Each structure stands twice: as structure tokens, then as C-alpha cells.
C-alpha positions, 0 to 999 in steps of 0.5 A: 769463654764467649757464647758460640755456635759449633759449625762442625768437626773436621779433619782439615781446613782449605783456605781461599786467599783473595777475599778470604784471607786477603783483601786485594779488591783495590788491585783487582779492580784497578787491573781489570778496569784497565783490561775492560777498557782495552777490550771495550767492555763495561768495567762494572759488568766485568767486575761482577765475574772476576772474583774467584776464577783464574784470569783466563777463565774470566776472559773466556766467560766475558769473551766466549769467541776469543781464542784461548791462547789470547786469554792465556797471554792476557792472563800472564800479563795480568798476573804480572800487573797484579804481582807488581801492585800491592797498594791497598792489599791488607789482611781480612779482619781477624786473618792474622790471629786465625792463621796463628791459631791454625799453626800445627793443624792440617790446612792448605791454601787453595787459590786461583793466584799463581805462586808468585802472586800468592806469596806477594799478597800474603807477605803484603798482608803480613800473613804466614804462607801455608806449607801446603798450597794449591796455586794456579800452576798446579791445576788444569782447571780454574774454579768453579772446577773442584780440582784445586780443593780435591788436590788440597784435600788429597795432599793433606791426606783426607777425604774431601767430605772431612774438610771444610772450605773457606771462600768468598766468591761464587766460583769458589763456593761452587768449586768447594761444593762440587768437591763435596765440602762444607763451606764457610762463606766470608764477607759480602760476596758470600752472603747471598750464596747460601754457604753452610755458615756465613761470617763478615770476616774471620774475627769470630771464627775459633778453632779447637784442636780435638784429642783425636787430631780433628778440628772443631770449628766455632763461630763466637757470638758478636 
């Protein structure tokens, strides 16, 4: 058995999708650069705030005086664009094995994507879609609001403090913390956000089923 550090013992795992299980950055950048050009915004500035939020919430940050109805309309168009574009969508390293390892353990997908986009990206990445999932249609507020994580924990039947969240973005980590959860930060965006533990990808994460039904999470040495 490889040397490892034990992160803790939890009742359930709550998993973000983009940047955590799936690398969809190529699609996200293409779509948001087009939107930024149409709105006369600096695309580099736009790309600094898009990750983790639903599209309408990103637009509200970037264009605070814009009618929310227009943001929602643009968001619907953006979701359609992103769902139709899977070029460059690949699994985060270690994601296939990690998803296989947690079959039968309590876990849920908590994503700012809608159901169609989530299914498209998980399929394009060759990843199993969790049975329990909280997608954009199922919440009234986007991350960084904690609603999605709170709903995911409730649907699995556990208190938020007994769950651990896996996230890559500032909005997502803020949401998970607001829900009262510990956070595993995945990838470069999470590195500077002070998650409880940070890993570059999912290759070194290991789960261990405990006799009482809980989950012991380890980070194996590189």
C-alpha cells in the first residue's frame, strides 16, 4: 500500500464537474470569448470569473446594470452552444478510476451545468453519471451560493458537515464552505484558494469504505 495522508472520514462525497471531473476549459473559453467579443468586453478579464458559476450569474458580475432577463436569455443560448461543442472535452487525470472506486458509496454531482450539458460532458469524457445529481435547473441560486451543496447533502440523507466537496473554482469552494463542508481543491485554479487539501488531479485520491458505512479519504504520496 502506498504511503498516504488521511484527509478524514466522511459520510458522502459531493463532486463538482467542470475542472474537477471533466476538463472542459477549451469549450468554455471558445464560447465565452465569442460572448465577450459580442459585448465588447476583454475576453481575458471575462475568463477570470466564468468558472464555477452559472452563466447568468457570471454575466451579472460582468455587466451589473444589464437586465437579468437578458442574462438568462444569453445563458440559454450559451448552454446550447456548450452542449453542442465537445471538442477537447476530456476527463481530469484519474477521474475514470476514481468514479469506478466510489460506485456504491454515497456521492452526488453538484454542478452549475444543466442536465443536458452535464450528461453531454460526462459522456464525452467516458465517465459514469452519478445517480444523485444537482444540476442548474434544480437550484434557485448559482454557486457561490451554497444551495446546490446543501441540496446534494440532503438528497443523500446526510448533514453538510459530514460531507466533503471536490471543487476547482473560487465560486465552488466558496459555496462548499458556506454549506459547512470541508473541501478538496482540484487543479491549478484551486491551488491559491486555500482548500482543506489540494491535489493537481484525481490520480492520488483514494477512498476506503469503513465498516460503519462511512468513507475514509486518503491522498497517496506521489
